[in-house]
N, C-alpha and C positions, 0 to 999 in steps of 0.2 A: 779838838783835843790838843792840836798844836798851839793854839791860843792859850789854852789852860796851862799847858807845860811851860810855855814862855813866862807866863805871870808867876808861876811857882818859882821858876828859876831865879827871877828878879827878888823874889821875897827872901830866898836863901842868901843870894849874894849880899843883900843889904845887911844881914846879920854878920857876915865874914868881913865887911868893909871896917867894922868897929874892932871886933876882937883880935884880928891878927896884928892891928897896930899896937894893941895893948901888949901882945906877946912879944912883939918885935922890940918893944922897949926894954924889956927884961932880959931877953936872950936873942940878940939881933941875929947873929949868924945862924944858930941852930933852928930857931923858929922859922927863919926864912927858907931853910932847906926843907923842912917838914911841910910848910905850907904849899911847897912846889907840888907834892903829891895831891893836896886838896884841889889845887889849881887845875892840875892836869886832869883829876877825876871829874871836875865840874866841866871841863871842855869835852871830855868824852861823854858825859851825861847828857849835855846839850846837843851832841851830835848824834845822839841816840845809839851809841855804842855802849849799851848798858852792861854787858859783861865785863868790858875792859874798865869801864868806869867804877863798877863794883869792886874790881881788884884793886884799884887805886885808892878808893875809899877805905878798904880793909888796912891797906898798907898804912894810910895816914892814921886809922884808927889805933893800930898798934904803937904808931909813934907817939901818939897822944897819950896811950896807957903808960908809956915809959916816962913820961913827963910828970914831975911831981906837982907841977903847976897846972895839971889838966883840970879844965873846967868842965862840970857836969853838963852844962848846956851844949857844949861843943860836941861832947861824945854823943849826946842825945840826937844832935842834928846829923852827925855822920852815920849813926845807926839808922836814922830815919832814911837817908840817902841809899844805904845798903839795902834796906827793905825794899824801896821803891825800885832800885835796879833789879832786884829778884822778881818783883811784880812784872816789870816792863820786859824782862827777859824770859818771862813765862817759865821760871824754872819751878820745879816741883816743890821746893821748900819755901816758896815766895809766901804762901798764905801763912804758914807756920811762923815765918819771921815777923810778919805783920802782927799776928795774934800775940807773939812773944813781946813785940815792941809796945804793944798797947798794955799787956800785962806789966811789962816793967816800967812803963811810964804812964800810968792811968791819969795823971794829973797834967801831963804835958799837952799843950794845945796841938803838938804834932799828932796825937793819938786820934783825936777826933778828925783832924785834917786827913790823916792816913786812911781812916775808914771810909771818909768822904770820897777821897781820891781813888781809893781801891774800887768802890762800887761803881763809880763813873768810868774808871779805866776798864774794868770788866764789861761794861755796857758798850764802850766804844771799840773794844776788841771782840765783842760778840760772844763773850762768855756769860751767857744769859743766866745760867744757874748761880754763879757767884755774884753776878751783877745784882739779882734778885735778892740774895742773901745780905748783900751790904747796903742795898738802896732801901730796903723795907723800913729801916728806921728813919733815915733822913727824908723819906718821901712823905712822911706825915706832916712835916713842916715846910718842906721844899717843893714847890710847884713843878720845878724843872725835873726834880728827882722823881717825883710822881709820875711824871710824862715818861722818864727813862724806865722806871718800873714798869708801866703799862706796855712800853715796847718790849721789854724784856719778858714779860709775861706773854705777849703776843708771839714774840720769836720762839719761846719755849713751848708754844702750842698750848699753853694755859688759857685757853680763849675765854673761858668765863671770867677768871680774874682780870684778864686784860680788858675784856668788854666792860666790866664794871668800873674800872678806872677811867677809860676812854669816855664812858657815859657822863662821868663827873667833870672830866676835863673839858669836853665839848661845851659845857655850860659856863665855864670860866670867862671872865672878861678879857683876859689876856689872849688875844687872837693867835699869839705866837704858838700856843700850845692848844688852844680850843679848836681851831681849824684843822690842824693835823689830826687831832683826837677825834674830830668828827669824820674825817676821811677814813681813819682806821676803823671807826665804829661802823662807818657805812660799809666797808668791805666785809667786816665780820657779820653784820646783819645780813648782807647779801649771801655770804656763805651758809649762813643759817637759814637761808629762804625767807627771812624777814624783809621782804622787798619794799614794803611800804616805809619801814623804818630806815632802810637803806637809802631810799630816794630822799627823805628829810635829811639824812646825814650828809648825803653827797651835795645837795643843794646848799647846805651850810658850808661845806668845805670848798665849794666852787668859788667861794669869795677870795680864797687864797690863790694868787696867781700861779703858785706852784701846782695847784690841783684844777686849775680852770679848764685846762685842756682835757684832763682825764675824768673829771667828775661826770661831764655829760654823757660820757661813754658808758660809765657805770649806771647812771640814772636810765640811760636807753635800754641797757641790758636788763635793768629791774623791771621796766615797762614791758619788755618783751616776755620776761619770765611770768610777769602777771597777765600777759595776753591782753594788755591795754593798748592794743594796736593804734587805735585813734589818738589816745594821749600821747603815745610815743611820737606819732607823726606830728602832732601839735608842738610838742616839745622841740623836736628836732628841726622842724621847718625854719624857724627863724635863725636857728644856729647855722643851718647850712646856707642860708641866705646872707648871713653876715661874713663878710670876706676877712673880718678881723680874726675870726676863728682859725683860719688856715687849716693846719693839720688836724685840729680837733674836729673840724666838720668832716673831714675825710674819715676819721674814725667813726663818726656817727653815720656817715654814709655806708661804711662797712657794715655796721650793725643792721642798718635798714635793708641793705642788700641782702645780708645773710638770712634775715627774717624773711624777706620777700621770696628768696631762693627756697628756703625751707617750706614756705607755704605754697610753692609752686607758682608764685606770681612772677613769671619770668619776665614778662614785659616791663613791669616796674622794677624788678630786680636788675635788669639790664640797664635801665636809666640810672639807678643808684650807683652800679659799679662804674658807670661812665663818669659820675661825679668824683669818685675815688680816683679814677684814672687821671682825672684833670686836676684835682687839687693836691693829691699826694700818690703820685703814680708808683712811689716805692712801696706803698701799702698793698699793692696788687701783687701779692706774692703768687706762687705757682698755683696754690689751691684756689685763690680768689680769681686769679686770672682764668683758670678752667671754668669756674662757676659763671663768670662773666660771659665766656664764649658759649657755655652751655645755654645761658639765658637768651643770648643772641640766637642761638640755634633754635631753641623752643619758640622764640618770637618770630621765627621764619625769616631772620636776617642771616641768611646762609653764608653769603659771600664774606660779611664781616666777621662772622663766627669762624670761618675757615682760615681767614687771614690772621685772626688772633691765635688760633690753635697751631697754625705753622710756625710760629715763634717760639713754641715750647720745645723743651729738650726732648730727646728721643730715647726710650727704652731704659730709664734710670730706675723707676720705681712703680708701684702700683698706679699713682696718679697719672704717669705718662700713659699707662695702659687704658685709663679712663679717658684721657685726652685722645688717644689713637681711636679709641672706640667712637667717641663723639664725631671726630673727622670723618670716620667711615659712614656713620649715621647721615651726616650732612651730604656725602658723596651719593649715598643711596637716595636721599630726597631729591638730589639734583639729577638722578638717573644717569650718572657717570659710572656705569657699570664696571668697566674695566678697572678704573681707579678704586672704585668701592671694593671689589674683590681683592685687589692688593692690600687695602687698608685694613680690611676685616682679617685677612690672613696675618698681617703684621700684628694686630691686637692678639689674635690666637697664639702667636709665637712667644709673646711675652710671659715670662715665668712667674710674675708677681701674684696675679689673682687667676687661679685656675678656673674658677667658675665664670669669671668674665671672659676668660680666654675661650672656654667652651661654648659660651653664649655667642661670642662673636663668629666662631667657626660655624657654629649651627646656623647663624644668620647668613653667612657666606653661602653654606650649602643650600639654604632656603631661597636665596636669590638665584643661584645656579638653577634651581628647581623651577622657580617663578619665570625665568628666562629661557627655559626649555634647553639649557646647556647639558643634555643628558650625558653625553660621553664624558665631560669634565666632571660633572657631578659624580658619577660612578668612580672615576679615578680618585677623586678627593675623598669620597667616602672610605675607599679601601686604604688610602694613605692615613686618613684620620684613625681608623680602626687599628692599624699597625702601630701607630704612634702612641695610641692610648688604648691598649687592648682590654683594660678592664673599666672603660668609661661607662657611666650610668646611662648614657643616651643611646644604647645598643638598639632598643626597639625603635626609636625615632630614625635612626641611621637606616634600619632594615625597611621602615616605611617609605623613607626617601628613595632608596635603592629600588624598592619594589615599584615605586611610581616611575623612576626614570626607565627601568628595564622595561615596564609595560608600554611606556611611550615609544621607547627605542625598538621594542620587539625584536631584539637580537637574541637568538637562542645560544650562541656561543658566550655572549656576555653573561646571560642567566646561568649556564653551565659553570662558568668561571666563579660566580657567587657561590654556587651550590658546593663547588670544590674547595674553595679557598676562603670564603667569609666565615668566622668562627660562629656567628649567631644567625638566627632566623632561617636556618637551613630548610625546615619544613615549608616556610613561606615561599622560599625561593623555589622549592620543588613545586608548590602549588602553582606559583606564577609560570614555571616552565611547563607544567601540564596544561594550564589555561591557555598559554600563548600558542603551543602545539595545536591545542584543540581548535582555537579560533582560525589558525592558518588552515588547518584541515577543513573546517566547516566552509570557509570562503572557496577553498579549491572544489569542495564538493558541490556548492552552488554553481560554480563554473564548470561542472562536469570533468574537472580534471581529476579523475579517480586516482591515478597513480600518485599524484602529490597528496592528495587526500589520505590515502592508505598509509603513505609514509609518515605523515605527521599525526595521524590518529594513533598509530603505533608508538610514536615517540611520546605521545601524551600519557601513554599508559606506562611509560618507564618509571613515572613517579605518581602513582594512583592516590594522591593525597585527598582529593576531592572524589569522594566514592560516587557520587551521583554523575559527576562529569565523566568518570571513568566507564560508568555504565552506558552512557550516551555514546562514548567513543567506541565501545565494543559494539554497540548497536548499529552504529554508523558504518563499521567495518563489515559487519553482517550484512547490512543493507546493500552495500556496494557489491559484495559477492553475489548477492542475490540478483542485483541489476545486470551483472555479467554473466548471469545464467550458471554460476557456481553455487547452486542452491544447496547441494550436499554439505559443502564447506560452511555455507551460511548457517545451516541448521546446527552445526557443531558449535557455533558461536551463540546462537540464539537459546539453545536449551539450558546451559549452565547459567546464562544470564537471567533467564526466566526463573530459575530456581532462587536466584539471590533476590530479585526485585519483588518476588511475591511474599516475602517474609513481611512481618509486621513493620519491620524497620525499612522496608524496601519503597519501591514507588509503584503505586497502584496504575498511575497514567501510563507509565513506561511498560508495565507488565501487560497492560492491554494492547499496546502497540506491538509488543514482541509476540503476543498470541496470533494477532492479525498477520504479522510477518511470517511466522511459522505456518500459518495456514496457506499463505500464498506459495512459499517455498515448497512445502510438501506437495501442493497441488501441481507445481511446475515439474516436479520429478515423478508425478502421476502417483504418488502415495496418498490417494484420496481419503483413506480411512483415518491417517494421521492428520491430514489437512482438516477434515471434518471435526476430528477430536478437539483441536486447537480453536477452531471457530466456535464450536459449541461452548468451549470454555470462555471464550470472549464475550458471547452473548449472555452466558450466565453470570458473569462478573460486572455486567453494565450496572452503573449506578441507579438507574431508573428501573431496572429489571424488566423492561419491556422489549419485545422482540419486534424491531421495526420492519416494514415492508423490505428495506434492502437486506436486513439480516435474514429474513425468510427466504428472500431470492437466493442470497449466498448459500444458505443452508440446503436449499433445493438444488442449486448447481453442483455443489459438493456430494450430496447425496447421489445424484444422478451419475456424476463421475465415478463414485465409488462402486456403483452398480446397483445401489438400492433405488430402483426406479420408483417403486411405490411410496417410499418416504419422501423422495424428491418431489413427486407429483402432489402429495399431500402438503408439503411446504408452499408449493405453488398455489394451491386451492386456498390455503390459509391466508396467503398474502393477498390473494384476489378477493377474498371475502371482506377484507378491510375497507373495500370500497375507496381506495385512495385515487388520487389522479393518475397513479401508476398502474391501475387495474387492467387497462386496456393492453399497456405494454406487457404485463405480466402475463396475460392471457395469450397475446401473441408469441411471447418467449416460450410458453409452455407448449404451443403448438409447433414452434421451431425445433424444441428439444425432441418432441415425439417424432417429428420429421427426420431429425438427424440420427435419432436412434432407429430409423427405418419402421417405425410404427406408423405407417402411412395412413392407415384407416382411421386411427385416433387422431393423428394430426389433421387429416382432413375434417374430421368431426369438429375439432377445437377451431380450426380456422372458419368453418361454417358457423360454429356458434358466435364467434367474434362478429361476423357480418350480419347475423340475425340479431344479436343483442344490441349492437350499436350500428343501426342501418344508416343512421345520418353521419356517421363518423367518416371523415376523409379517406381514411384507410379501409373502409368496408369492402369497396370494390377489390382492392389489392389482397385482402384476406380471402375473399371469394376466389380470386385468381389463384392463390397459393394452395387453397383448398383443392382445387382441380389438379394443381401440379402434384400435390400428394396422392390423389386418385390415380394419376397417371403412372406414378412410381409402383403402384401395385401390380402393373403388368399383367392385368386380367381383362378378358374380353368385355365382362360386364362393366368393369371400371372405365376402360376406353369408351364404352357406350354412354356412360353416365357423363364422362368429360365432353363427349361430343354434344350431348343433350343441353348440358349447362352452359357450354361455351356458345352454342347455337342460339340459345335463349338470350345470352347477354349481347351477342353480336346483332340480334334482331331487334333488341330493346334500346341499345345504346347508340349514340351518335358516333360517327367515325372520328369525331374530335375527341373522344374520351381517350385519355392517355394510355389505357389499358386495352383499347380496341385492337391493336396490332398484336399485342401479347396474346390476347384471347384467340386471335386468328392463328398465331403460331402453335399454341398448345392444341387447338383443335387439328391443324394440319399434322401435327406429330401423332395425335390419336388417330386420325385417318391413316397416316403411315404404318403405325404400329397394327392397325386392323387390316393392313394390305389394300386399303382403298387408295391406291397410288394416285389415281387421276384427280380424285377430290383433294387429297394432300397436295399434289402438285399444283392445283388451282390456287389453294390457300397460300402455299409458299410464293408463287408467282404474283399473287394479288398484293402480298406484303411487299415484295420488292418493288414492284411497279408503283403502288399508291402510298406505301409507308416507307420509302426508302430512307428517310432520316431517322426512323425509329431505331432503338436498340434491337428490336426483334428481327430486324432486316439481316442482321449479321448471321443469325442462325437460319433464317428463311432462304438466303442466297445459297448456303451450304446445302440444305435439304432440297431445295429446287435444282441445284446443280446436279446432285446425285441422281434425282430422279429423272431429270432430262437426259443425262448421259445414259442411264439405264434404259431410257426409251429411244437413244440414239439420236436425240434432238440436240446436237451439238451447236448448232446455228443459234438456237433459241437460248441455250445456256450462255453462249458468248454474249448475246444481246443482253441478258440480264446481268452479266458481269459489268457490261458497260454502263448500265442504268446505275447499278450500285456504285461503281467507281465514280460516277459524276458527283456523288454526295459524300463518298467515304475515300476520296483519293489518298488520304494519308493513313488510311487503315491498311497495315501490312497483311491482313488475311485476304484482301481482294487479290493481291499479286499472287498469294499462294493458291487461291481457288482458280483463278485465271490459268496459272501454271499447270495445275493439275489437269484441267481440261486440255489444254495444249499437249501435255506429256501423253494423256490418253491418245489424243488423235495421232500424235507422232508414233506411238507404239502400234497403232492400226494402219500405219503407212499412208496417213491421208495427208501426203506431203503438200499438195497443192492447196488444200484448205488450211493447213496450219501455218503456212509461211506467213501470210498477212497478219495473222492474229499474233504470231510471235513477233513480228516487226513492231506491230501497235504496243504490245506489252512492254518491249524494251523502251519505246519512246515515252510510254506514260510513267514507267517506273525505272528510270535510268540508274537508280542506285539499288535496284533489287539484288537481294543477297545471292540468288541463284543465276545471276547474270552469265556465268561461265556456262551453265547448262543450257540457257536460252540461246546463246550463241552457236553452242554445239548442235542443238536441235535445228537451228536455222541453217548451219552449214551443212549439215547432213541432208535436210530437206531440199535445200538448193542444188545439192549435188545430185540428188535423185531426180530433180526436175531439169538437170543438164545446165543449170545456171552456175557454171564453174567459177566465174569471176567473183560474184558474191559469195559462193561457197567458200572459196579461199579466204576472203575478208572474215567472214563469221567464225570460220574454223581457227584462224590464227588469233582472233580475239579470245577464243575459249581455251587457248593454251595455258593461260594463267591457272585454271582451275585443275587441281590435282586429279580429280576424278575423270576429266575428260581429255587431258593433254595427249595421252598415248593414243586415244581412239581417234582425236582430232588429227594427229600427225599421220596416222594410218589412212583416213580419208584423204588428207592432203596429198599424200604419196599416190593414191589411186587416181586422184584428179590430174596429177603431173603425168601419170601413165596414160590417161585418157587423152591428154594434150600432147602425147608423143615427146614429153620432156623427161626422157628416161633419166638422165644424169641427176636431174632434180629430185626425181622419184626415189633413186637409189641413194642419194645422200640424205634424203629424208628418212628413208627406211633404215639406213645404217645408224643415223643419229638416234632414231627411236629405239633401235635394237640395243644400243649402248646404254641408253638411259632407262631401260625396262627390266623389271625383275625376270629372271629366267622362268619362274613359275607362272608368268602373266599368260593368260589363254590367248592373247593376241600374238605371242611370240612365234607360233607355228605359222600363222599366216604371213607374218612378216618375213620369216625365213623362206617360206614358200615363194613369196612375191620376189624377194632378192634372188632366189635360184632361177626363177623365170627370166628376170631381167638380165641377170649375168649370163645365162645361157644364150639369151638372144644376141648379147653382145660378144659371145665366145670367151668370156672372162673366166678361164679355167683356174687360174690361181685363186681368184676371189671365190669360185665355187669350192675349191679344195678347203679354203679357209672357213667358208661358211659351213661345209660338210663337217668339219673338225669341231665346230661350236655346237653341233647337234648333240642332244642328250645320249651319252654313252649307252644307257640302259635301253634305249629305244633302237634295238638292233633292227627291226623291221623297217623302220623309217629311214634309218642310215643306209640299208640295203637298197631300198626302194631309190633313194637319191643316187647312190653309186651306180645303179643300173641306168637311171635316166641320164646322169652325166656321161656315162660310157657311150650312151646312144647319140648324145650331142657330139661327142668326140669323133665318133663313127661318121656323122653326117658331114663333118669337115675333113674326113679321110685321115684323121690322125689315129691310125689303127693301134699303135703302141699305147697311146694314152687311154684309148678305149679299152684294150685288154686290162689296163691297169684297174681301171674303175669296175669292169665287169668281174674281175678276180676278187675285188673288195666285197662286191655284193654277194659272190658265191660264198666267201668266208663268213659273211654275216647272216646268211639266210639259208636254210635247208628246205624251204618250202618253194612256192611257185616263182617268186621274184628271184630267188637263187638259181632255180632251174632255168629261168629264161637268161639270166646272166650268163650261166654256163653254156647255153646255146649260142649266145651272142659271141662269147669268148672263142667257141670252136669256129664259128663263121669268120671271125677276125683272122684266126690261123688260116683258114682256107683263103681268105682274101690275099693273105701274105705268101700263098701257094705252099703252106705247110701242111699238106693233105694228111700225111701220115700222123703228124703231131695232133691234128685236129681230131682223127679217128681215136687215137689213143686218149685224148682228153675226154671225147664222148663215151668211150668205153668205161673210163674210170668213174665218170660221173653219173652215167645212166644205165649201162648194159650189165656190168658185174652185179651180183646179188647183193654184196655189201656196200655198193656205190651209194653216194649221197642222195641222188634223186632217183633211184630205182623205184621207189614207191610213189612217184608222182604219176598222175592221170595219163591215160594212152596218148592224149593230145599232145602233150609234152614230150613224152618218151619217144612217140611215134616220129616227131620232129627230129629228135636226136638221130634216129635210124634213117630218116630220109637225108639228113646232112651227110651221114657216113656213106650212104649209097652214092651221093653226089661226088663225095671225096674219092671213092673207089673208081668212079667213072673217070675222074680227073687223073687217078693213078693207072688207067688203062686196064683196070680189073673189073671188066663189065660183069663177069660171072658172079664175083662176090657181090656186086652191086645188086644183081638180079635176086640172089639169095635173100639179101636184106629186104628187098622190096616185096618178094613173095612171102616172106615171114610177116611183114606188116599186113598184107592182104589177108592172110590166113589167121593172124592173132589179134589184130588191133580191133578195138571196140569203137574207135572214132572214125566216123564216116569221112569226115574232111581229110584226115590223114590217109585213109584208104584211096580216096579219090586222086590225091597228089601222087600215091605210090603208083597207082594203075597208070596215070599219065606218064610218070617216069619211066615205067616198064615199057610202055608203047615206045618212048622215045629211044630207049636203049635197042629195041628189036629193029 
């Protein structure tokens, strides 16, 4: 455009170089001034200041119009310039001025020139519509204008018109226009998806250096569109190899790389992007750089891909989100979990592509799940849900949370999700239920019932899984039943059965519940209900058959219920099935009859067994039990039958038969019950001596011992005990039986015989439970045999026994007394008395013995204290003691003390003891020469009709009169003494008193 404007300016100036000089010659000064406007306008026009230039041209035009010598050609030229300035200034009136100029000057060469220049100007300024308007005519004859017109059509999106011109132009011989036209035709054919024509056009255009770099790119793209992959490679390969292509080869490499990337040929795509990076690295924009890295990642070149991606920007747009995702995928493939977690969370945090963010976060959660990071997974799930509460992945999150919670098995975590997680509540409740159920089941297997009960109950808090809830309730009932809380168990079983028997219930569980109900009712002895449920169980069996075991249970429950007839029928039905259990059933039937005390029927059943199965190993045993049942009848004829049966067995069988000794035992018992004691004793003794190791020897030794004791054969009984003990030393019953024999000998005071046996018993059974009793018996026995030293040893050993301590101390005290060790005897008795209950029968003996020992030692203070401890209600004993203590005081001439004790006895007793004490009191007064007081005392106690002892026998009352007579003698009143003595002789019924009175009378005379 600048070139054309310059040419146009020169043309115009050439005109003015002639005309101004002509004008100057006519009006030199004036013309020169006017021309200055033209010159100034021309300068402004050339400097592209078109508005200013137009103004100067108009001034100049007005100047010319005022001149009479104005030339038409000059005015035409100036008007032309004014029109051009409007055009170049793009003023609204420009086109109107141009049209007016052409209309005013149709013959002027400037009109055609103006039209041409206007069209080119509008082309060059991009006003395509006006360019088309003015170029349409000139293009018919001007090849250049045709090219401009084609371009204008193209720019105006009049593609059909443009393509028609370009198709003509590309065939022209002038390459200046043909090659660009071919390029544009190629572009248009490409966009019209006429790729074959486009390829031909671009191949033609590639001859122009201007399009040499760009045309291969278009050609390659067309091949891609045509899916002519091999042709594309063939075409591009030499171009890429030719270093002369430079940037264009990079463009082609981009195309190839893009195609390979699109077709997921990532290995070759990575190689093509590498070429781009080498030849034109600036073409690796962010998108291509990402595709290059992604291709490396898919080609397993992880480190290279990661290095390339790490140079990218962060967090700017959605591409950066894709980049971050790819980095995360690489870290995942490298199993760099911690870095991968961070990378995936970074992708998820980017706001550009929500779906990609969700995908990344879900992958992060999936990796946590894969790596069993349960706690972190649960935390992240909750945070994700809070962050995006309406996300579409709720079900997936619930599934992941369920898996993590199941693996973690934390009830508190499950409860947290139940309470706080907005979705999947039922699934979390079901997980809580199943987790509690599993914990409970494991505890149940380990017999940790308390823990099992707790968690079975917890599982029922959310009974989402109905069948699991049934089994939890069933397990709770089973544990109650196992702990013998059968009534409570039944309360759970019954409603549970009602639910499970429904068509929607569980047939298998219903059957189990029926069995459990049958067992529980049986345990609480409600056999009718037990039988009811067991019958229901049998009736609901799938095969409808009653097995042997079913019949046996029905029999047992019927019998327990009290329906013996039905029970025995069930047994018979089971036996008739001739199963391998028939023998056991027959034996059980016999046992049941035996337990029901139907001994005759039981004996018959046992007998039938031995007859029906004579070669069975249990035949002898059944025969034995048959005789046991007969024995239980306790009838003479039954005992006789037992004796016959057992005698036959004993005669026919060898002594090596394991039942030989039991048969001997049962025969011995039959003999004993038939009062044939000697025969019974012989069998018992025979068992103990010859079959000592047999279990029947235990009963035999008891029977033999009893019969031998009854016969007084203690020595033989002891001997048998020794024989039995030699084989059963660890049998506690041996010591018991031995002890019983020794006890009986002890009770019969066979002290010399029992001492050695007791010593041996202690030696052989040092830890015998009744060792205190043994030591006591030994102590007492050795005491009676005057072996005081050993007696003290044994008795002191027995002090630990509560039942023998007091008795042992008593005997110890007696031994000390025998040994003249009075102080030890007294201290032992005092200690015994202090630690003995007052009601103890031994208390009186202890008190009496202490009184004896204190009296011997004249310990009157101790006697007084001992007397005070006597039972207050026992006035007879207290008076007796007072009288005796008074006598002891008299013996030591302590008359005052004696009087005190005699007076106590008188106050306590109105009978003989009191009377004797009163007489002793009177004699004590006489000893003190208080004869008058003595007679007054006797008169008040014996003589007066209302006196205390007036009613006593003549023997005592007579002694009172004798003492009075003696007192009168001492008072020198012989006459009164004789009167008293004569009264005795005349009135007393006691001969001894009369004799004494007679002698005293003779003495006075």
